[in-house]
N, C-alpha and C positions, 0 to 999 in steps of 0.2 A: 377492466378492458382483456379482451379476449386472448389466449396466449397466439403467438407468432403463427402464421401455417406452417407447413413441413416444406412451402416452395420459398420461404423465406429463410427459415433454420438452413435450409441447405445451399440458397446463394453466398449467407452471411459465412457460413463454413466453409465454403469456396472460394470466398476472400479471401478471410483470416489465414486457409491454407498457402494462400499466392504470397501474401505478404509474409509468412513466416521464411519464403525462397527468395528472398527478395536481396539476403546477404551474398546469395549463392548467384541468383539469375541476374540480377544488376536491376536498378530502375526502369530504363526502358522495356524489358520486356515484362514485367512484372505490369505496367501503370497500363501497357498496350492492352494485357489479357485481360487485366481488371476492369477498367472502362465500361464494355458492352454489359457487366454484372453487374456494374453499380447503378447504371442507368436502371436494368431489369426493377433493380432492387428499390430504389426509389419509386418506382411505377406503382409498384405491389405494397410496399411497408404504408402502415398504419403513418401517421406523421406521431412525432415525439409527443411525448405527456408534457403536460406544464408543468414549467418548473414551483416544488412545492415551497422553496424556500430563493431569497435572495442575498442572503449575506451567508456567505461559504471561502474557506481556503481555495484559491486554484492557483495555479502556475500562468504567469502571463510572461508569452514574448513576443518583442519588438525586434523588427528587422527591415534592414534598410540598404538602397544600392547607394554606393558612397561612390560620387562624381559625378552623380544624377543630374544636378544644376547646368553643371560645364556642358554636359552632354545635350542636352535639352536645347541650350542657346546656339548652336550649329546643325542641329537635325528636323526636320519639316515635322511640327508637333501631330501630324496625324501619322508619319512615322512610328514614330516615339510610343504613341497613343496603341499601336500594332504590335509593337515589339513589346511593351510593357502589358499589356492582357495576354498574349504567349506564354512568356514569361512565369508573371502571376500564376496563369492557370495550373501550369505544373508544379509551381508551390504549394498552391491550395490541398492539390492531388496529397503532396507529400504531407502535409498537417492533418489533414484527412486521414491519411492514412496509417497514421501515428497518434489517433484517436483525439485529435485536438482540434477545435474550433476556429473557422476566421472569421474575427469580429469586423476587422476594417483593412481597406486599402487607403493609403493616403500618397498616391501618386507612387513615388521612388517606396514606398513603405509598407509595411504589412503588422498587423495585432492580430496575434490567436493567442488560446485560452485553451487549459485543459484542467477538468471537474467544476466546469460550470453546472452542468445540468447533472453527472454522475461522476463518481469519484473513483479514481483505483490508486494503489496503494504505491503503481509507476508512474504518477503521473508525470513529477518532476522529469523523470529518466527520461520517458516520453518525449516531453517538452526541447531537452538538450537533446538527443538525437536528431529528433527534425529538425534544431540550430545547426549541427553538425551538415545535415543533410542539403540546410539550405547555403552553406557555406561551398561544399563541396560541388557542386550543381551551379553556381557562380563562376567558382573557380576554372571547372573543365568544361562547361558549355557556354561561358559569358554570353556576352549578350548579343541577338543578330539584329542588326536595321538594314533593308533591302538589298538582305542576302548579303551585309557585311558583317562580320564576326569584330566586335568592340568588347576590348578587356576591360573588366568593370570588378572591383569588389563589393564585399555584403559586410554589412557591421552586424551582428546582434548582441541581444539583450535579454535576462529569463530574470526572473525573481519568481519564489512563488510565499505567499500570505492571504490576509481576508481582504475581501474585496467588495463592494456591492454590486451585483449583476441584475440587468432589467430587458426587459423582452419586449419593451414598449419603440416604437420606430426602428426595429431592427435588434440589434444584441448591443448591447454598452456594458460595460466594465470600468467602474471609476474607485478613486482610491489611492494611499500611499502607495499599496503594493502594485499597483498598475503605471506610478508616478517613477517609482523606483526602476523599476524595468526597461522603461522610456529610458530614460538617463541612464544607462548602463549600457545599452543600445550606442547613446550618443558620445561615450566615454569610451568605447572599445576600440582598437586599430582597425583600420581597413582589411577587411580579409578575416577576423576573429569573432570571439563570443567570449564576454563577461556575465558572469552570472553570482547573485548575491550571496552572503552564507547561508540564507535560509532556503535556498536549494540546494548550496553544498554540502547539507547536512543529510540530507535525500539520496544524493547522487555520490558521494566517497564511496570509492572500491571500485566505480563502474565505470569512469573517466580515467583519465591523465589528465590532471590540475596542476595549475601553477598558481600559488599566491600572487595577486594582482596590488595585494598591500589595501590600506583605506584610501577610499575616493572620496573627495568632497563635488558634490552633486548640487548641483544647480538645484534651488529650493529646498534646500535641506542643512538644518543647521548641523546636524551630527555626519559623522562622514561613515561610509557604508562600506563595509568590508567584501571586496570583489574576489573571485578567482575566475582565471583564465582556462579555457577549454580547449585542449590539444586535440586527444582523440580516445576512442571509446576503447576499452580493456577488453578483453575475451571475455564474453561470458559463460563461453563453453566450460570455465574451470572456476571453482570456488573463489568467491567474492570474501574477502577479510571480513575475518568476525569480526561482529558489532563489541563495541566496549570503548570505552578512554583509554587513549593512546597512553604505553607505559605503564600502566596500571591492569597487574594482571589479580584476578579474585577468583575465590574458590565455589565450587557449585552449592551455594546456602539452602538448609531446607529439603534437600531432595535424596538424601541418603538413605531412603526406604524404598522410593521409585529407583536409585540409580543400584542398589544393589537386585531388587527383583530382575530388572533387565539384564545383568551380568550372569546372574544364575542363571535365566533362561538360555541366554546367549550361550556359554559354557557347555551348557546341557547338549543345545543343539548342535553348536560344533566338534565337539567329542563324540558322542553319538551321529554323526550326520543323518539327524533328524528336520524333515522341512519343520519349519517354525515362523510365526507370523506374531508381530508387536506392532503395533500400534499405539502411538504417544500421541495426547489430543490436547489441545490444548488452547485459551484465547492467543490473540497477537500478542508477544511481548514476553509470554509465561515462562518462557525459557525449553522448550521443545529442542530446538537445534543446537544450543547448551549438551541436552541430553545427548543427542545422537554423537556430536562432537567429541561427548566424553567417550563415551562407547568405542570411534573409533579409533580412539587414544589407546584404550586399554584393550582391543585387538592386535594392535601393532606391535603394543608390549609386553601383550599378557597369555595370546592366544596360539601366537604362531603364525603360518602363512596361512590366510584364503585367498582366495578369487571375489576380488572386494570390486564392487560396481556401485556406482553412487547416481541419481538422476535429482533435479532440482526443477516443480513447477513455479511459474509466472504466473501474474494476472491476466496476459493474454494464452495462458496454455490451451484454457478450456475449449477454446473453439481450434484450434490448428490440431487434425486429426495425428497421435503420434508424438505429441510435441514433446511427453516425458520421453519415450522410446528413444526418441531424438537425442534428448538430455545425455541419457544413460549410456548411448553410442559414444558419443561426439566427447565424455567425459573421458570414457575407458580407453580409447583409440587418441585421443590428446588432438581431436581433426579442432582447429579454430574458427572461430567465428568467420574470420576473413577469408580462410582456404577456398580454392576454389574449385567446383563438383571434383572435376576430374583428380586432383590430390586427397581430398574428402574420400572417394571410392577408394583410392589405392589404398589408405590408411584401414578403413576399416576390411580391406580386403588382407592386409597384410595382419591385422590383428587378428579376426577371427581365422585366420589357417595356424595362427600359433595357439590359442585355444579349444579350436575344434576342429583338427584335420580334416576327417570324415566327411567328405560334403562342402567345403569352407567356401569352396567357389561359388555353389551354388547359394548356401546360405548367406554371402555377404553381398551378394546380386539383390537377393529378397531385403536383406534390412535395408540397405540402401535406396530401396523401391519405396519401403514403407515410410523412409522419413523425406524422400522428396529428392534424394540426390542419386536417383538411378541412373544409367546411359541413358541421353538420350532419345536415341529408338526405343528402347523398355520404357521409357517415362513413358510414351505414348500411349502402351497398351494399358486400360482401366479399365479390363471388367472382372467380374466377380471371381473366375475362374485365377487368374493372377493375384489376388486380392489374397482368394484363402491358402492359393498354394506360399504363398509370402508371410502369412500366419503362421503357418502349419512350419516352416522351415525356421520362423524367428523363435517358436516354442521349442523346436529340436536343437537351436543354436544355445538357447539357456541349459535346457533340459541336457545337456551333453556338457553343460560345464559341471553343474551342480553334482551328476554323478561322477566327475571325472576324480583326477588324485588328489585334489584339495576341495574343502568347503564352500560355495559360493553364499557368501553375504551382500545384501542387496540394500541399500541406504537410499529413502527417497523422501525430500521434502517437500514442504508446503501442499501436500495432496490435495486442500480444498481446492485449487485451481488446476487438476489434472485432467487429462482429454479424457473423453470416453472409449476411445479405440485403444488408449495404452491402458486404460483401467480394466478393460474387455483381455485384452491379452495376457495382462498380470495374473486375473482370477483364472483364466485357462493354463496359464503357466502353474498354479497351485493346483490347481485340481487334476493336471497330469502328473506332475513331478512326486516322484515317490521317497526320495531323500535331497539330504544335501545343499538345501535352499532354505536360507536364514533371511527374512524382510523385514527391514527395522523400519516403520515411516512416519512419519508426525504431518499430523493434520490441524487442523480447526474442525470444529464439530459440524459445518457447514456442509463437507466431504458426506454425511452420514443421513443428510436431507436427500441427497439422492443417491447413495449406494447405505442403504443403511447396513448393508451383510459385513460392509471395513467394520462398525461399530458395535458388530453380535460379538461375544463372546464365542469361539468356535467357528464364525461365519464363513472365513474361507478356508480353515482346514483346521480339524481337529488339536490342533497344538496352535489357537488364534488368542491372542490377549491383550488386551485394550488397556491403557495404563492413564488414567485421566491425571493433571497436572493443576492442581491447586492452588489461587494464591498462594502466594508466603505468608505466613503469618506476622507479627509484629516483631516479633524476637529474631526471628530469621530477615527479616527485611532492612533490620539495624544494621546486624551483625553485615549485611553487604553493601549498607551506607559506608559503613567504619572502614571496612575494607577499599571502598572507594577512593575513600577520603584519607587513606592510610598518611597518608604523606604532611597533611594538613596540622600544622602546628598547635591547632587548638579547635575544638568540632564544639561551635555552639548545641546545648541541648535545644533547644528551641528550633531550630535549623534541621535536627536527625528527628524531631516529631513533625515538623512541617514535611519533610520530604515524602515518611513512612506515609504519614496518613494522605496525604494529595498522589500516592503511587499506587494505594489499596493492595500490594501486595504482587505486583508485576514489573519482575527485574528490569524490561526494560524502559518502560516509566522511569523509574528509576534514574536509569542511567541519562537518561533524555534528560531529565529535568536537572540530573546534574551540569551536564554539558550543557545546558542552557545559561546557570548561572556563570560556569566558565567564560563563557562566550559572555557574559552580561557584566564581568567584571565585578560579579561579587566575590569569585573563587578566582583568587592568582593563585598559578602555578608556576611553576621551576622545581629549583632542589629541595627547599620545601614550600608547602603550599600555605596560603593567609585567606583565611574568611573575613569579610567586612562584615563585624557585628553589627554595623547601622542598616546592614541590607540584605539581611537575612529574608526575609517573606518570598517566598514561592507563589506568586501572583498569575502568573497566564500559564497556558497550554505550548512546550515547543512546536513549534511548527513543524518539524517532523512527523509527532505523533498526532496532527491534526486530520492529516491526510489518513492515517488510520484509522481512526475513528470515524471519521466523516464517510469513508467507503462503506463502514458497517452498516450507519445509519442509512444509505442510500436503498439499500436491500428492505427497509422496512415499508411498510403499507402508508397512505397519509394519515388515516386517523392514531396510527400508532407513532407515529412524527409529532402530528400535533400534542398528542398528549405528552408527550415527551418533553415538549417546550415548554407547555404550559409548567410540568414540574419541574423545569429547569432555573423557573422562578422563585419555586420556594426553597432551593438550596440542595447542598445533599439527599434531604430527607425530607419525604411529603407524606400524602394521606389521600385515600379513596375519595373522601368526601369534601376535600378542599379541590380536586382536581375538578370534581364534580361542577362545583358551585362554578369556579372561575372560568371552566368552559361555558356552562350551560350562558353566564352574560358576556361572552366573545362573539356572539354573532353567527356562529360558523354552522357546518352540519352536525345534524347531532350526534354523541359517542356515547356508547355502551359502555363507560368507566372501566366497570370490573369484566368486562369482558376482552376488552383493549390491554388493561393490564395484565391477565391470566398471558395473553400471546406475548406482550414483553418479557414475562417472567419465564418464560420458555424459549428465547432468544438470550437470556443472562444479562441483557441491558439492566435490567432494576434487579434487587432482591425482596424479599416480604420479611420484615423484621420481628422475631418472636412475640413482640408485646407493643401496644401504642401508647404513647406518651398523653395521645387525648382520645377521652373517654368516647366510646360510640365511632370510634373508626380504625382502618388498619391502617397502618403506617407502614411505607415504603423506603426502600434508598436506592439511589444511583450503587451500582457495584462500583465506579470509577468516580471519585470526582472530577479527574479528566474527560469523563462523559459528559459528566452534566456541562462542564465548560465550553466544551465545543457544542453542544446542544444550544446553550446559550447564547453563544454568539451568531448562533443563525435567526435569532430574532432579531427582525427588525425594530430599527430604535423608535417608530412609532408605536409600537404593540408593545411595547415594556412598559411604559407608565399605567396604562391602564390594566398589566395583567401583575403589576405588584399592589396595585389599589386594590383588586378582589382579593391579592392574598392576604393583603391587612385586614381586610372588611371582613374575611372568614376566619381569619387567627382571634379578633379580638374577644368574639363571643364565645370561641370553641374554647379557650384559653380556660376561661371561666375563672375560677379562682386563683389558678396560677398565672394568671395576667402577668405581674410583674416576671416570672419567667421567662416568657416568650418577650418581654418588654423591647428588649434591644431588637431581636428580629421583625416586631411589629414596626418599631422605629424603622429601620431599613429599609422595610416594603415603600411607609412614608415617604421617604426621602428619596427612594428611586421614582418615586410616582411623582415628585416635585409637588408636595403637601408640607414645607419648611414647616409650618407652623403646629400642626399636629404629629409632626415625627419630635419637634422637640418637648412636645408633651411627653412624648412616650418615652426618651431617651432622659429626662428628668425622672420619671417612674423606675428605669432603669437604673439611674444612679442611685436612687436610694434603697432599691432593694442592693444592692451592692454594697452598700454603706451597710446594710445591717436592721437601716431602719422598715419600723414596722407598715406604716402608711405613708401616700402621699398626697 
């Protein structure tokens, strides 16, 4: 598919920029401005690509108008229909503005889905924000029938999990995830929203929540833990650190990297040098924890500095100066819900303290760049004004860096940074002579569009790139022991399973343990207990599925199809096996070795130094969790055929060592539904385990 045209990119950027101002300008202003832009975009944008797979994790929202049935009894149906059409038209815009897709209208209700064609790590957050917007829309505007306002309320339910999706006859989504979302909406009090624990696990720290207890929902044997959402918490300030409540852990396995960061930081600050350090690693590997340790160390061991912090979010890349906005709002304590005049006032006060010379001019420029300018000045959108504002922004930060105290700038999740902010930072580093230390955390994806950030000495002579590898097994076991320090007895089998499934990723370890707590395998309290009969870790936490799925969505069709075939074999697979299975699948021909090379560069898979099967190259998924998420995307109808193909390939490939692969082959035949053949291989496996020479 050809890349989007410049006109499409400009329209999308303009829409995203207006959406960023929604908290300040209000829905009416933003919707009025965006409407014509969306119409123009729809006229020139190419159609959405066909969905590559139909089983995936999504977040589902149901909402209905409470009291609609009573209303319809006393009002002409035509008037009711006109009223609902107008109301739902505005609701649809709210949902689309937050990246959701409206799946259906049901008279007085609506169903919307996030993550159905492309996942983002904040899908659950966007769905909950949309739910709050719906509640506020009907609370403030009500329903208008024939010019008369009728008080009404809405109920909202949100759930996250695996669903089966279809494009036939419109968009449909089915499964337990959808049913629970609908039941939560029905259980919500009028004027409120209930979310499931699966959604809660992805939005905690972002909203004020109240535990609604275990709810018995129609059609479900087991109760569902629910939470009532009250209001969003200000995102301009740091979200609480992740982890398990009440448990403090050390930064294990990172002493060398942390020592290097501290040495460079101490030298840069003490000698007032400009320094850049970029910490890079996969999601959950510990980048934010490294920056947090540095922040704590600065506060306790390096004396006073001018401290700035900025954070990017999945929707930041399309919002010009979103990162700059985050830096300024955090430093000057501007809340997301402050009106524009209040926000400008706080920026002006803060700039006057930090850089008094030219403060008024610089404050006005900074506010203009991030969309908070004075209404009269905001109408000025010429190249001259932009260039002048950028020069003022560089002057502001350079003045601070050259002032009495050194300046330290912490930036997180730079892979989502917008280009305008990155350009500004690169210009600042090129012009700053001393006193600026920049520490950034990012995934490697940033270097694909900004290679200079991943190059030693690229942004400045003193520019270092620090890669965080997965924890080794020893460090991972230490982390498990620290998290479960209150457990009376920790089964060795559970420790091994956690370490193996997390593959050295601290976040994965934490989320796996949270899942076991939620499932009742681990009971918390003054002392913790582990049910020894339920130590198996068999599924992927919902909080991690979206993270992995969003990365998978960036793969090409051939890469994803190959990963799906590989997931059938398990954690380990072989190039020749994939070639054989894919050749029988009937799909487009794939150059397996070329696609594997591409996947190696993305670090989804690793090549093993030697193969257990002669004449083949052996590979493995970097994380078993990735394999599990990919396997879950396979339609149920496709699995038997792929497992049968895997068994056919393994039988002769195993050769004289067939007994060693007996359990694996039997498992594939079992999944394929060939019970008789599977039983024969299970018998062979039992004989091998018993030490018999032949069976």
